[in-house]
The first five atom37 places (N, CA, C, CB, O) and aatype in JSON, in Angstrom:
{
  "aatype": [20, 20, 20, 20, 20, 20, 20, 20, 20, 20, 20, 20, 20, 20, 20, 20, 20, 20, 20, 20, 20, 20, 20, 20, 20, 20, 20, 20, 20, 20, 20, 20, 20, 20, 20, 20, 20, 20, 20, 20, 20, 20, 20, 20, 20, 20, 20, 20, 20, 20, 20, 20, 20, 20, 20, 20, 20, 20, 20, 20, 20, 20, 20, 20, 20, 20, 20, 20, 20, 20, 20, 20, 20, 20, 20, 20, 20, 20, 20, 20, 20, 20, 20, 20, 20, 20, 20, 20, 20, 20, 20, 20, 20, 20, 20, 20, 20, 20, 20, 20, 20, 20, 20, 20, 20, 20, 20, 20, 20, 20, 20, 20, 20, 20, 20, 20, 20, 20, 20, 20, 20, 20, 20, 20, 20, 20, 20, 20, 20, 20, 20, 20, 20, 20, 20, 20, 20, 20, 20, 20, 20, 20, 20, 20, 20, 20, 20, 20],
  "atom_mask": [
    [1, 1, 1, 1, 1],
    [1, 1, 1, 1, 1],
    [1, 1, 1, 1, 1],
    [1, 1, 1, 1, 1],
    [1, 1, 1, 1, 1],
    [1, 1, 1, 1, 1],
    [1, 1, 1, 1, 1],
    [1, 1, 1, 1, 1],
    [1, 1, 1, 1, 1],
    [1, 1, 1, 1, 1],
    [1, 1, 1, 1, 1],
    [1, 1, 1, 1, 1],
    [1, 1, 1, 1, 1],
    [1, 1, 1, 1, 1],
    [1, 1, 1, 1, 1],
    [1, 1, 1, 1, 1],
    [1, 1, 1, 1, 1],
    [1, 1, 1, 1, 1],
    [1, 1, 1, 1, 1],
    [1, 1, 1, 1, 1],
    [1, 1, 1, 1, 1],
    [1, 1, 1, 1, 1],
    [1, 1, 1, 1, 1],
    [1, 1, 1, 1, 1],
    [1, 1, 1, 1, 1],
    [1, 1, 1, 1, 1],
    [1, 1, 1, 1, 1],
    [1, 1, 1, 1, 1],
    [1, 1, 1, 1, 1],
    [1, 1, 1, 1, 1],
    [1, 1, 1, 1, 1],
    [1, 1, 1, 1, 1],
    [1, 1, 1, 1, 1],
    [1, 1, 1, 1, 1],
    [1, 1, 1, 1, 1],
    [1, 1, 1, 1, 1],
    [1, 1, 1, 1, 1],
    [1, 1, 1, 1, 1],
    [1, 1, 1, 1, 1],
    [1, 1, 1, 1, 1],
    [1, 1, 1, 1, 1],
    [1, 1, 1, 1, 1],
    [1, 1, 1, 1, 1],
    [1, 1, 1, 1, 1],
    [1, 1, 1, 1, 1],
    [1, 1, 1, 1, 1],
    [1, 1, 1, 1, 1],
    [1, 1, 1, 1, 1],
    [1, 1, 1, 1, 1],
    [1, 1, 1, 1, 1],
    [1, 1, 1, 1, 1],
    [1, 1, 1, 1, 1],
    [1, 1, 1, 1, 1],
    [1, 1, 1, 1, 1],
    [1, 1, 1, 1, 1],
    [1, 1, 1, 1, 1],
    [1, 1, 1, 1, 1],
    [1, 1, 1, 1, 1],
    [1, 1, 1, 1, 1],
    [1, 1, 1, 1, 1],
    [1, 1, 1, 1, 1],
    [1, 1, 1, 1, 1],
    [1, 1, 1, 1, 1],
    [1, 1, 1, 1, 1],
    [1, 1, 1, 1, 1],
    [1, 1, 1, 1, 1],
    [1, 1, 1, 1, 1],
    [1, 1, 1, 1, 1],
    [1, 1, 1, 1, 1],
    [1, 1, 1, 1, 1],
    [1, 1, 1, 1, 1],
    [1, 1, 1, 1, 1],
    [1, 1, 1, 1, 1],
    [1, 1, 1, 1, 1],
    [1, 1, 1, 1, 1],
    [1, 1, 1, 1, 1],
    [1, 1, 1, 1, 1],
    [1, 1, 1, 1, 1],
    [1, 1, 1, 1, 1],
    [1, 1, 1, 1, 1],
    [1, 1, 1, 1, 1],
    [1, 1, 1, 1, 1],
    [1, 1, 1, 1, 1],
    [1, 1, 1, 1, 1],
    [1, 1, 1, 1, 1],
    [1, 1, 1, 1, 1],
    [1, 1, 1, 1, 1],
    [1, 1, 1, 1, 1],
    [1, 1, 1, 1, 1],
    [1, 1, 1, 1, 1],
    [1, 1, 1, 1, 1],
    [1, 1, 1, 1, 1],
    [1, 1, 1, 1, 1],
    [1, 1, 1, 1, 1],
    [1, 1, 1, 1, 1],
    [1, 1, 1, 1, 1],
    [1, 1, 1, 1, 1],
    [1, 1, 1, 1, 1],
    [1, 1, 1, 1, 1],
    [1, 1, 1, 1, 1],
    [1, 1, 1, 1, 1],
    [1, 1, 1, 1, 1],
    [1, 1, 1, 1, 1],
    [1, 1, 1, 1, 1],
    [1, 1, 1, 1, 1],
    [1, 1, 1, 1, 1],
    [1, 1, 1, 1, 1],
    [1, 1, 1, 1, 1],
    [1, 1, 1, 1, 1],
    [1, 1, 1, 1, 1],
    [1, 1, 1, 1, 1],
    [1, 1, 1, 1, 1],
    [1, 1, 1, 1, 1],
    [1, 1, 1, 1, 1],
    [1, 1, 1, 1, 1],
    [1, 1, 1, 1, 1],
    [1, 1, 1, 1, 1],
    [1, 1, 1, 1, 1],
    [1, 1, 1, 1, 1],
    [1, 1, 1, 1, 1],
    [1, 1, 1, 1, 1],
    [1, 1, 1, 1, 1],
    [1, 1, 1, 1, 1],
    [1, 1, 1, 1, 1],
    [1, 1, 1, 1, 1],
    [1, 1, 1, 1, 1],
    [1, 1, 1, 1, 1],
    [1, 1, 1, 1, 1],
    [1, 1, 1, 1, 1],
    [1, 1, 1, 1, 1],
    [1, 1, 1, 1, 1],
    [1, 1, 1, 1, 1],
    [1, 1, 1, 1, 1],
    [1, 1, 1, 1, 1],
    [1, 1, 1, 1, 1],
    [1, 1, 1, 1, 1],
    [1, 1, 1, 1, 1],
    [1, 1, 1, 1, 1],
    [1, 1, 1, 1, 1],
    [1, 1, 1, 1, 1],
    [1, 1, 1, 1, 1],
    [1, 1, 1, 1, 1],
    [1, 1, 1, 1, 1],
    [1, 1, 1, 1, 1],
    [1, 1, 1, 1, 1],
    [1, 1, 1, 1, 1],
    [1, 1, 1, 1, 1],
    [1, 1, 1, 1, 1]
  ],
  "atom_positions": [
    [[0.83, -1.19, 0.0], [0.0, 0.0, 0.0], [0.87, 1.25, 0.0], [-0.94, 0.0, 1.21], [0.55, 2.24, -0.66]],
    [[1.98, 1.2, 0.74], [2.87, 2.35, 0.8], [3.45, 2.68, -0.56], [3.98, 2.1, 1.78], [3.54, 3.85, -0.93]],
    [[3.85, 1.68, -1.31], [4.38, 1.92, -2.65], [3.3, 2.43, -3.59], [5.0, 0.64, -3.21], [3.53, 3.35, -4.37]],
    [[2.12, 1.83, -3.52], [1.04, 2.18, -4.42], [0.47, 3.57, -4.13], [-0.06, 1.16, -4.33], [-0.15, 4.17, -5.01]],
    [[0.67, 4.08, -2.93], [0.06, 5.36, -2.55], [0.62, 6.54, -3.34], [0.27, 5.61, -1.08], [-0.09, 7.52, -3.59]],
    [[1.88, 6.44, -3.74], [2.51, 7.55, -4.46], [2.79, 8.74, -3.56], [1.63, 7.97, -5.6], [3.12, 9.82, -4.06]],
    [[2.68, 8.56, -2.26], [2.89, 9.67, -1.32], [4.31, 10.2, -1.43], [2.6, 9.21, 0.12], [5.26, 9.45, -1.67]],
    [[4.44, 11.51, -1.25], [5.76, 12.14, -1.32], [6.69, 11.57, -0.25], [5.65, 13.67, -1.16], [7.87, 11.33, -0.52]],
    [[6.17, 11.35, 0.95], [6.94, 10.76, 2.04], [6.26, 9.45, 2.43], [7.04, 11.72, 3.26], [5.07, 9.42, 2.75]],
    [[7.04, 8.37, 2.4], [6.51, 7.06, 2.75], [7.38, 6.46, 3.83], [6.43, 6.14, 1.5], [8.6, 6.34, 3.67]],
    [[6.75, 6.07, 4.93], [7.45, 5.48, 6.06], [7.17, 3.98, 6.08], [7.03, 6.14, 7.4], [6.01, 3.56, 6.03]],
    [[8.22, 3.18, 6.15], [8.08, 1.74, 6.26], [8.74, 1.28, 7.56], [8.71, 1.02, 5.03], [9.89, 1.62, 7.84]],
    [[8.01, 0.5, 8.34], [8.55, -0.09, 9.55], [8.6, -1.59, 9.34], [7.7, 0.28, 10.82], [7.57, -2.25, 9.27]],
    [[9.81, -2.13, 9.23], [10.02, -3.56, 8.97], [9.18, -4.03, 7.78], [9.69, -4.39, 10.22], [8.39, -4.96, 7.92]],
    [[9.33, -3.41, 6.61], [8.45, -3.71, 5.48], [8.61, -5.1, 4.89], [8.68, -2.73, 4.42], [7.69, -5.59, 4.23]],
    [[9.75, -5.75, 5.11], [9.94, -7.06, 4.49], [9.67, -8.21, 5.45], [11.34, -7.17, 3.95], [9.86, -9.38, 5.1]],
    [[9.24, -7.89, 6.66], [8.94, -8.91, 7.65], [7.85, -9.86, 7.11], [8.5, -8.27, 8.99], [6.78, -9.41, 6.71]],
    [[8.13, -11.12, 7.1], [7.16, -12.11, 6.64], [7.24, -12.42, 5.15], [5.8, -11.64, 6.96], [6.55, -13.32, 4.67]],
    [[8.08, -11.69, 4.42], [8.23, -11.98, 2.99], [9.36, -12.98, 2.78], [8.5, -10.68, 2.2], [10.36, -12.96, 3.5]],
    [[9.19, -13.85, 1.79], [10.29, -14.76, 1.47], [11.37, -13.99, 0.71], [9.78, -15.98, 0.63], [11.15, -12.83, 0.33]],
    [[12.51, -14.6, 0.48], [13.67, -13.93, -0.11], [13.35, -13.29, -1.46], [14.82, -14.91, -0.26], [13.75, -12.16, -1.72]],
    [[12.65, -14.01, -2.32], [12.34, -13.48, -3.65], [11.44, -12.25, -3.56], [11.66, -14.56, -4.5], [11.67, -11.28, -4.28]],
    [[10.45, -12.28, -2.71], [9.55, -11.13, -2.59], [10.21, -9.94, -1.89], [8.3, -11.54, -1.82], [9.89, -8.79, -2.2]],
    [[11.12, -10.21, -0.97], [11.88, -9.11, -0.36], [12.71, -8.41, -1.43], [12.8, -9.62, 0.8], [12.75, -7.18, -1.49]],
    [[13.36, -9.19, -2.28], [14.16, -8.64, -3.37], [13.29, -7.77, -4.27], [14.82, -9.78, -4.19], [13.66, -6.64, -4.59]],
    [[12.15, -8.28, -4.67], [11.24, -7.53, -5.57], [10.72, -6.26, -4.88], [10.06, -8.41, -6.01], [10.58, -5.22, -5.52]],
    [[10.43, -6.36, -3.61], [9.96, -5.19, -2.87], [11.02, -4.09, -2.91], [9.62, -5.56, -1.41], [10.71, -2.94, -3.24]],
    [[12.25, -4.43, -2.57], [13.31, -3.42, -2.54], [13.6, -2.87, -3.94], [14.58, -4.0, -1.94], [13.96, -1.7, -4.08]],
    [[13.46, -3.69, -4.97], [13.62, -3.21, -6.35], [12.55, -2.17, -6.67], [13.55, -4.39, -7.36], [12.84, -1.16, -7.32]],
    [[11.33, -2.42, -6.24], [10.23, -1.47, -6.47], [10.46, -0.16, -5.73], [8.89, -2.08, -6.04], [10.19, 0.91, -6.26]],
    [[10.97, -0.25, -4.51], [11.29, 0.97, -3.75], [12.32, 1.78, -4.53], [11.82, 0.62, -2.32], [12.18, 3.0, -4.67]],
    [[13.35, 1.12, -5.03], [14.38, 1.83, -5.81], [13.8, 2.45, -7.08], [15.52, 0.86, -6.19], [14.11, 3.6, -7.41]],
    [[12.97, 1.72, -7.77], [12.34, 2.25, -9.0], [11.53, 3.51, -8.68], [11.42, 1.19, -9.65], [11.63, 4.5, -9.4]],
    [[10.74, 3.46, -7.63], [9.93, 4.62, -7.25], [10.8, 5.8, -6.84], [8.98, 4.26, -6.1], [10.5, 6.95, -7.18]],
    [[11.86, 5.53, -6.13], [12.77, 6.59, -5.7], [13.45, 7.24, -6.91], [13.83, 6.03, -4.74], [13.57, 8.46, -6.97]],
    [[13.88, 6.41, -7.86], [14.59, 6.93, -9.03], [13.69, 7.76, -9.94], [15.18, 5.78, -9.82], [14.18, 8.6, -10.69]],
    [[12.39, 7.54, -9.88], [11.46, 8.36, -10.65], [11.48, 9.8, -10.14], [10.04, 7.79, -10.57], [11.17, 10.73, -10.87]],
    [[11.85, 9.96, -8.88], [11.95, 11.28, -8.27], [10.67, 11.69, -7.57], [12.31, 12.31, -9.32], [9.59, 11.16, -7.83]],
    [[10.83, 12.66, -6.68], [9.67, 13.21, -5.99], [9.19, 12.45, -4.77], [8.57, 13.31, -6.93], [8.21, 12.85, -4.13]],
    [[9.89, 11.36, -4.44], [9.46, 10.58, -3.27], [10.63, 10.37, -2.33], [8.87, 9.23, -3.69], [11.78, 10.21, -2.75]],
    [[10.32, 10.37, -1.05], [11.3, 10.06, -0.01], [10.78, 8.86, 0.77], [11.54, 11.28, 0.94], [9.62, 8.83, 1.18]],
    [[11.65, 7.88, 0.96], [11.3, 6.69, 1.72], [12.12, 6.65, 2.99], [11.52, 5.4, 0.88], [13.34, 6.82, 2.96]],
    [[11.46, 6.44, 4.1], [12.13, 6.26, 5.38], [11.83, 4.83, 5.81], [11.66, 7.32, 6.46], [10.67, 4.45, 6.01]],
    [[12.9, 4.05, 5.96], [12.75, 2.62, 6.25], [13.39, 2.3, 7.59], [13.38, 1.76, 5.12], [14.57, 2.57, 7.8]],
    [[12.61, 1.72, 8.47], [13.1, 1.23, 9.75], [13.19, -0.28, 9.62], [12.18, 1.67, 10.95], [12.2, -0.95, 9.31]],
    [[14.38, -0.83, 9.86], [14.53, -2.26, 9.72], [15.63, -2.78, 10.63], [14.83, -2.63, 8.27], [16.57, -2.06, 10.97]],
    [[15.5, -4.05, 11.01], [16.55, -4.73, 11.74], [17.37, -5.61, 10.81], [15.96, -5.56, 12.89], [18.4, -6.15, 11.21]],
    [[16.93, -5.75, 9.58], [17.65, -6.54, 8.58], [18.43, -5.55, 7.71], [16.66, -7.45, 7.71], [18.09, -5.32, 6.55]],
    [[19.46, -4.98, 8.28], [20.16, -3.85, 7.69], [20.89, -4.23, 6.41], [21.14, -3.27, 8.68], [20.77, -3.54, 5.4]],
    [[21.66, -5.32, 6.43], [22.45, -5.67, 5.24], [21.59, -5.9, 4.01], [23.28, -6.9, 5.52], [21.99, -5.58, 2.9]],
    [[20.41, -6.46, 4.22], [19.53, -6.75, 3.1], [19.05, -5.47, 2.4], [18.33, -7.55, 3.59], [18.85, -5.47, 1.19]],
    [[18.87, -4.41, 3.16], [18.35, -3.16, 2.6], [19.43, -2.09, 2.44], [17.25, -2.63, 3.49], [19.12, -0.97, 2.02]],
    [[20.67, -2.4, 2.76], [21.75, -1.41, 2.8], [21.93, -0.66, 1.49], [23.04, -2.07, 3.18], [22.28, 0.52, 1.5]],
    [[21.72, -1.32, 0.37], [21.93, -0.65, -0.93], [20.9, 0.44, -1.18], [21.88, -1.67, -2.05], [21.1, 1.27, -2.07]],
    [[19.83, 0.46, -0.42], [18.8, 1.48, -0.59], [19.13, 2.78, 0.14], [17.48, 0.96, -0.1], [18.64, 3.84, -0.22]],
    [[19.96, 2.69, 1.15], [20.14, 3.8, 2.06], [21.12, 4.84, 1.55], [20.59, 3.3, 3.39], [22.22, 4.5, 1.1]],
    [[20.72, 6.11, 1.63], [21.64, 7.22, 1.37], [22.2, 7.72, 2.69], [20.93, 8.37, 0.61], [23.36, 8.13, 2.79]],
    [[21.36, 7.68, 3.7], [21.74, 8.18, 5.01], [21.22, 7.19, 6.06], [21.17, 9.61, 5.26], [20.16, 6.59, 5.89]],
    [[21.98, 7.02, 7.12], [21.57, 6.12, 8.19], [21.5, 6.89, 9.5], [22.55, 4.92, 8.31], [22.32, 7.76, 9.78]],
    [[20.5, 6.55, 10.27], [20.32, 7.13, 11.6], [20.21, 5.98, 12.59], [19.06, 8.08, 11.66], [19.36, 5.1, 12.44]],
    [[21.07, 5.99, 13.58], [21.02, 4.98, 14.63], [20.37, 5.61, 15.84], [22.45, 4.41, 14.97], [20.83, 6.64, 16.35]],
    [[19.29, 5.0, 16.29], [18.61, 5.45, 17.51], [19.06, 4.57, 18.67], [17.06, 5.42, 17.34], [19.19, 3.35, 18.54]],
    [[19.28, 5.22, 19.78], [19.69, 4.48, 20.98], [19.07, 5.18, 22.18], [21.25, 4.4, 21.11], [19.25, 6.38, 22.38]],
    [[18.34, 4.42, 22.98], [17.65, 4.99, 24.14], [16.79, 6.19, 23.75], [18.66, 5.39, 25.21], [16.8, 7.22, 24.44]],
    [[16.06, 6.05, 22.65], [15.12, 7.07, 22.16], [15.79, 8.36, 21.71], [14.11, 7.38, 23.23], [15.13, 9.39, 21.57]],
    [[17.09, 8.32, 21.5], [17.86, 9.49, 21.06], [18.58, 9.15, 19.76], [18.86, 9.94, 22.16], [18.87, 7.99, 19.48]],
    [[18.88, 10.18, 18.97], [19.7, 9.98, 17.78], [21.14, 9.79, 18.25], [19.57, 11.19, 16.77], [21.76, 10.71, 18.78]],
    [[21.64, 8.6, 18.06], [23.0, 8.25, 18.49], [24.01, 8.63, 17.41], [23.1, 6.74, 18.8], [25.1, 9.13, 17.71]],
    [[23.64, 8.4, 16.15], [24.53, 8.7, 15.03], [23.7, 8.96, 13.8], [25.53, 7.54, 14.79], [22.73, 8.24, 13.53]],
    [[24.06, 9.98, 13.05], [23.39, 10.29, 11.79], [24.49, 10.6, 10.79], [22.37, 11.5, 11.93], [25.28, 11.52, 10.98]],
    [[24.54, 9.81, 9.71], [25.64, 9.96, 8.76], [25.24, 9.41, 7.4], [26.91, 9.25, 9.28], [24.38, 8.53, 7.31]],
    [[25.86, 9.93, 6.36], [25.66, 9.35, 5.03], [26.28, 7.96, 5.02], [26.28, 10.26, 3.92], [27.35, 7.74, 5.59]],
    [[25.62, 7.03, 4.36], [26.06, 5.63, 4.37], [27.47, 5.46, 3.81], [25.08, 4.78, 3.58], [28.26, 4.73, 4.42]],
    [[27.84, 6.09, 2.69], [29.21, 5.9, 2.2], [30.26, 6.33, 3.23], [29.41, 6.69, 0.91], [31.31, 5.7, 3.35]],
    [[29.99, 7.4, 3.96], [30.92, 7.86, 4.99], [31.02, 6.84, 6.12], [30.48, 9.23, 5.55], [32.11, 6.53, 6.59]],
    [[29.88, 6.32, 6.54], [29.87, 5.28, 7.58], [30.7, 4.08, 7.16], [28.44, 4.85, 7.9], [31.52, 3.57, 7.92]],
    [[30.46, 3.64, 5.92], [31.14, 2.44, 5.44], [32.64, 2.65, 5.29], [30.54, 2.01, 4.12], [33.41, 1.7, 5.43]],
    [[33.07, 3.86, 4.99], [34.51, 4.14, 4.89], [35.18, 4.13, 6.26], [34.73, 5.49, 4.21], [36.37, 3.85, 6.37]],
    [[34.42, 4.42, 7.29], [35.02, 4.57, 8.62], [34.9, 3.34, 9.5], [34.39, 5.72, 9.31], [35.53, 3.28, 10.56]],
    [[34.13, 2.37, 9.09], [34.02, 1.13, 9.85], [34.92, 0.08, 9.23], [32.56, 0.64, 9.91], [34.74, -0.26, 8.06]],
    [[35.88, -0.44, 9.99], [36.8, -1.43, 9.43], [37.24, -2.4, 10.51], [38.02, -0.74, 8.8], [37.13, -2.13, 11.71]],
    [[37.73, -3.54, 10.05], [38.27, -4.52, 10.97], [39.67, -4.9, 10.52], [37.36, -5.77, 11.07], [40.01, -4.84, 9.33]],
    [[40.47, -5.29, 11.49], [41.83, -5.77, 11.24], [41.94, -7.16, 11.82], [42.9, -4.82, 11.85], [41.49, -7.42, 12.94]],
    [[42.55, -8.06, 11.06], [42.75, -9.43, 11.5], [44.24, -9.72, 11.49], [41.97, -10.44, 10.6], [44.95, -9.4, 10.54]],
    [[44.7, -10.33, 12.58], [46.11, -10.7, 12.66], [46.45, -11.23, 14.03], [47.0, -9.51, 12.32], [45.58, -11.46, 14.86]],
    [[47.74, -11.42, 14.25], [48.19, -11.89, 15.56], [48.01, -10.78, 16.58], [49.68, -12.34, 15.51], [48.22, -9.6, 16.27]],
    [[47.62, -11.15, 17.79], [47.35, -10.18, 18.85], [48.55, -9.26, 19.06], [47.01, -10.9, 20.16], [48.38, -8.05, 19.19]],
    [[49.75, -9.82, 19.1], [50.96, -9.03, 19.33], [51.16, -7.99, 18.22], [52.18, -9.95, 19.43], [51.59, -6.87, 18.49]],
    [[50.86, -8.37, 16.99], [51.02, -7.45, 15.87], [49.99, -6.33, 15.94], [50.91, -8.2, 14.54], [50.31, -5.17, 15.69]],
    [[48.76, -6.68, 16.29], [47.72, -5.67, 16.45], [48.06, -4.71, 17.6], [46.36, -6.34, 16.7], [47.81, -3.51, 17.5]],
    [[48.62, -5.26, 18.67], [49.03, -4.41, 19.79], [50.13, -3.44, 19.36], [49.53, -5.27, 20.96], [50.16, -2.28, 19.79]],
    [[51.01, -3.91, 18.52], [52.11, -3.09, 18.01], [51.59, -1.91, 17.18], [53.07, -3.94, 17.16], [52.18, -0.83, 17.2]],
    [[50.52, -2.13, 16.48], [49.95, -1.08, 15.62], [49.42, 0.08, 16.45], [48.84, -1.65, 14.75], [49.65, 1.23, 16.09]],
    [[48.72, -0.19, 17.51], [48.13, 0.78, 18.44], [47.47, 1.97, 17.75], [49.2, 1.29, 19.38], [47.99, 3.09, 17.76]],
    [[46.31, 1.7, 17.16], [45.53, 2.76, 16.51], [44.82, 3.63, 17.53], [44.51, 2.14, 15.54], [44.48, 3.17, 18.62]],
    [[44.6, 4.87, 17.17], [43.9, 5.82, 18.05], [42.38, 5.84, 17.79], [44.48, 7.24, 17.86], [41.65, 6.57, 18.45]],
    [[41.92, 5.05, 16.83], [40.5, 5.03, 16.48], [39.69, 4.32, 17.55], [40.3, 4.34, 15.13], [40.23, 3.58, 18.37]],
    [[38.38, 4.56, 17.53], [37.5, 3.92, 18.5], [37.46, 2.42, 18.26], [36.07, 4.51, 18.43], [37.04, 1.96, 17.2]],
    [[37.91, 1.65, 19.24], [37.84, 0.2, 19.17], [36.43, -0.22, 19.53], [38.89, -0.47, 20.13], [35.95, 0.06, 20.63]],
    [[35.75, -0.88, 18.6], [34.35, -1.25, 18.8], [34.17, -2.66, 19.32], [33.61, -1.1, 17.51], [33.26, -2.94, 20.1]],
    [[35.05, -3.57, 18.88], [34.85, -4.98, 19.21], [36.15, -5.74, 19.0], [33.71, -5.6, 18.35], [36.97, -5.39, 18.15]],
    [[36.34, -6.78, 19.8], [37.48, -7.68, 19.63], [36.98, -9.11, 19.7], [38.59, -7.42, 20.71], [36.24, -9.47, 20.61]],
    [[37.4, -9.91, 18.73], [37.09, -11.34, 18.73], [38.42, -12.08, 18.72], [36.19, -11.76, 17.5], [39.29, -11.78, 17.9]],
    [[38.58, -13.04, 19.61], [39.84, -13.78, 19.72], [39.65, -15.2, 19.22], [40.34, -13.78, 21.17], [38.67, -15.87, 19.56]],
    [[40.6, -15.64, 18.4], [40.61, -17.0, 17.86], [42.03, -17.54, 18.05], [40.18, -17.03, 16.33], [42.89, -17.37, 17.19]],
    [[42.26, -18.19, 19.18], [43.61, -18.68, 19.47], [44.56, -17.5, 19.63], [44.1, -19.63, 18.37], [44.36, -16.64, 20.48]],
    [[45.61, -17.47, 18.8], [46.59, -16.38, 18.87], [46.23, -15.23, 17.94], [47.98, -16.9, 18.54], [46.96, -14.24, 17.87]],
    [[45.13, -15.35, 17.22], [44.7, -14.3, 16.3], [43.52, -13.53, 16.87], [44.33, -14.9, 14.94], [42.78, -14.02, 17.72]],
    [[43.36, -12.31, 16.38], [42.22, -11.48, 16.78], [41.67, -10.75, 15.56], [42.63, -10.48, 17.87], [42.37, -10.51, 14.58]],
    [[40.4, -10.42, 15.68], [39.78, -9.49, 14.75], [39.33, -8.31, 15.6], [38.56, -10.15, 13.95], [38.54, -8.47, 16.52]],
    [[39.84, -7.14, 15.27], [39.46, -5.92, 15.99], [38.71, -5.01, 15.04], [40.72, -5.2, 16.57], [39.17, -4.73, 13.93]],
    [[37.55, -4.56, 15.47], [36.71, -3.67, 14.67], [36.84, -2.25, 15.22], [35.23, -4.13, 14.69], [36.81, -2.02, 16.42]],
    [[36.98, -1.31, 14.29], [37.22, 0.08, 14.65], [36.26, 1.0, 13.91], [38.67, 0.48, 14.35], [35.64, 0.62, 12.92]],
    [[36.15, 2.23, 14.44], [35.41, 3.28, 13.76], [36.29, 4.52, 13.7], [34.06, 3.58, 14.47], [36.74, 5.02, 14.73]],
    [[36.53, 5.0, 12.51], [37.34, 6.19, 12.29], [38.0, 6.11, 10.93], [38.41, 6.34, 13.41], [38.1, 5.04, 10.34]],
    [[38.45, 7.23, 10.45], [39.05, 7.28, 9.11], [40.54, 6.98, 9.19], [38.82, 8.66, 8.46], [41.27, 7.59, 9.97]],
    [[40.98, 6.03, 8.38], [42.39, 5.66, 8.35], [43.17, 6.63, 7.45], [42.56, 4.22, 7.85], [42.72, 6.97, 6.36]],
    [[44.32, 7.05, 7.93], [45.19, 7.88, 7.1], [45.98, 6.98, 6.15], [46.17, 8.73, 7.98], [46.0, 5.76, 6.33]],
    [[46.6, 7.56, 5.16], [47.44, 6.78, 4.23], [48.61, 6.15, 4.98], [47.96, 7.67, 3.08], [49.01, 5.03, 4.67]],
    [[49.16, 6.87, 5.95], [50.27, 6.33, 6.75], [49.82, 5.09, 7.53], [50.81, 7.4, 7.73], [50.54, 4.09, 7.6]],
    [[48.62, 5.17, 8.11], [48.1, 4.02, 8.85], [47.85, 2.84, 7.91], [46.81, 4.4, 9.58], [48.14, 1.7, 8.26]],
    [[47.3, 3.12, 6.74], [47.07, 2.05, 5.77], [48.38, 1.37, 5.38], [46.37, 2.61, 4.5], [48.44, 0.14, 5.26]],
    [[49.42, 2.16, 5.18], [50.72, 1.6, 4.81], [51.3, 0.77, 5.95], [51.7, 2.72, 4.43], [51.88, -0.29, 5.72]],
    [[51.14, 1.25, 7.17], [51.63, 0.51, 8.34], [50.89, -0.83, 8.47], [51.44, 1.36, 9.64], [51.5, -1.85, 8.78]],
    [[49.59, -0.82, 8.24], [48.79, -2.05, 8.28], [49.3, -3.03, 7.23], [47.28, -1.74, 8.04], [49.43, -4.23, 7.49]],
    [[49.58, -2.52, 6.05], [50.1, -3.36, 4.96], [51.48, -3.91, 5.33], [50.17, -2.55, 3.64], [51.77, -5.09, 5.11]],
    [[52.34, -3.05, 5.87], [53.69, -3.46, 6.26], [53.65, -4.55, 7.33], [54.48, -2.26, 6.78], [54.5, -5.45, 7.33]],
    [[52.69, -4.48, 8.23], [52.55, -5.48, 9.3], [51.82, -6.73, 8.83], [51.82, -4.87, 10.49], [51.63, -7.67, 9.6]],
    [[51.41, -6.74, 7.57], [50.72, -7.89, 6.96], [49.43, -8.25, 7.69], [51.66, -9.1, 6.94], [49.13, -9.42, 7.91]],
    [[48.67, -7.21, 8.06], [47.37, -7.41, 8.68], [46.29, -7.38, 7.61], [47.1, -6.33, 9.76], [46.43, -6.69, 6.6]],
    [[45.23, -8.13, 7.83], [44.1, -8.13, 6.91], [43.16, -7.0, 7.29], [43.36, -9.51, 6.92], [42.68, -6.93, 8.42]],
    [[42.9, -6.12, 6.33], [42.01, -4.98, 6.52], [40.74, -5.21, 5.73], [42.7, -3.65, 6.1], [40.79, -5.51, 4.53]],
    [[39.6, -5.07, 6.39], [38.3, -5.22, 5.72], [37.36, -4.13, 6.2], [37.68, -6.62, 5.99], [37.4, -3.73, 7.36]],
    [[36.51, -3.66, 5.28], [35.44, -2.75, 5.69], [34.36, -3.57, 6.38], [34.85, -1.96, 4.47], [34.1, -4.71, 6.01]],
    [[33.75, -2.98, 7.39], [32.63, -3.63, 8.07], [31.36, -3.45, 7.24], [32.43, -3.07, 9.5], [31.18, -2.41, 6.6]],
    [[30.51, -4.44, 7.26], [29.19, -4.27, 6.65], [28.42, -3.25, 7.48], [28.42, -5.63, 6.55], [28.76, -3.01, 8.64]],
    [[27.41, -2.66, 6.89], [26.61, -1.68, 7.61], [25.99, -2.3, 8.86], [25.53, -1.11, 6.7], [25.95, -1.66, 9.91]],
    [[25.51, -3.51, 8.74], [24.89, -4.17, 9.89], [25.9, -4.43, 11.0], [24.25, -5.49, 9.45], [25.61, -4.17, 12.17]],
    [[27.08, -4.94, 10.66], [28.1, -5.18, 11.68], [28.56, -3.88, 12.33], [29.31, -5.91, 11.08], [28.8, -3.83, 13.53]],
    [[28.67, -2.83, 11.54], [29.04, -1.53, 12.09], [27.99, -1.05, 13.08], [29.21, -0.5, 10.96], [28.33, -0.58, 14.17]],
    [[26.71, -1.17, 12.71], [25.64, -0.78, 13.63], [25.72, -1.57, 14.93], [24.26, -0.99, 12.97], [25.67, -0.99, 16.02]],
    [[25.85, -2.88, 14.82], [25.91, -3.73, 16.01], [27.07, -3.32, 16.91], [26.06, -5.22, 15.61], [26.89, -3.15, 18.12]],
    [[28.25, -3.14, 16.32], [29.42, -2.8, 17.12], [29.33, -1.39, 17.71], [30.67, -2.92, 16.27], [29.79, -1.17, 18.83]],
    [[28.75, -0.45, 16.97], [28.6, 0.89, 17.51], [27.66, 0.91, 18.72], [28.09, 1.84, 16.43], [27.92, 1.59, 19.71]],
    [[26.58, 0.16, 18.63], [25.61, 0.13, 19.71], [26.13, -0.64, 20.91], [24.3, -0.48, 19.22], [25.93, -0.23, 22.05]],
    [[26.79, -1.77, 20.66], [27.25, -2.6, 21.77], [28.58, -2.13, 22.33], [27.36, -4.02, 21.33], [28.98, -2.57, 23.41]],
    [[29.27, -1.25, 21.62], [30.62, -0.84, 22.01], [30.7, -0.01, 23.27], [31.23, -0.1, 20.93], [31.74, 0.01, 23.92]],
    [[29.64, 0.67, 23.63], [29.71, 1.54, 24.82], [29.3, 0.82, 26.07], [28.84, 2.76, 24.63], [29.3, 1.41, 27.15]]
  ]
}
């Protein structure tokens, strides 16, 4: 009904809940088609973030009924990253960015951070032979909320 209404502003709360994978895909394709036609704004509240991430231009994280973070999605995705390597090597790196999460697997760790890496830091990560990955939007949200 929200798509068919043609309303300038359309709010969806968990719109794909109860849909199978194929219908969720088609639903999100229709949202994109309507958006690309112009003149419409869609606000989507969802807990299935990765599935809808390609739709988002801007993300707002609510926490305790307050706006915790509001940012354009490309900026968020550039600033959320994880490093994988030996604990001692990660300790040697000692980044100043916000550490969001640490997972330990024997002598290895995955540390998730939030912040923009400089070229010098990227080179140091490469020199230390650490694996650098961007966090998915969903993992970034989870770590930002649980990190405090």
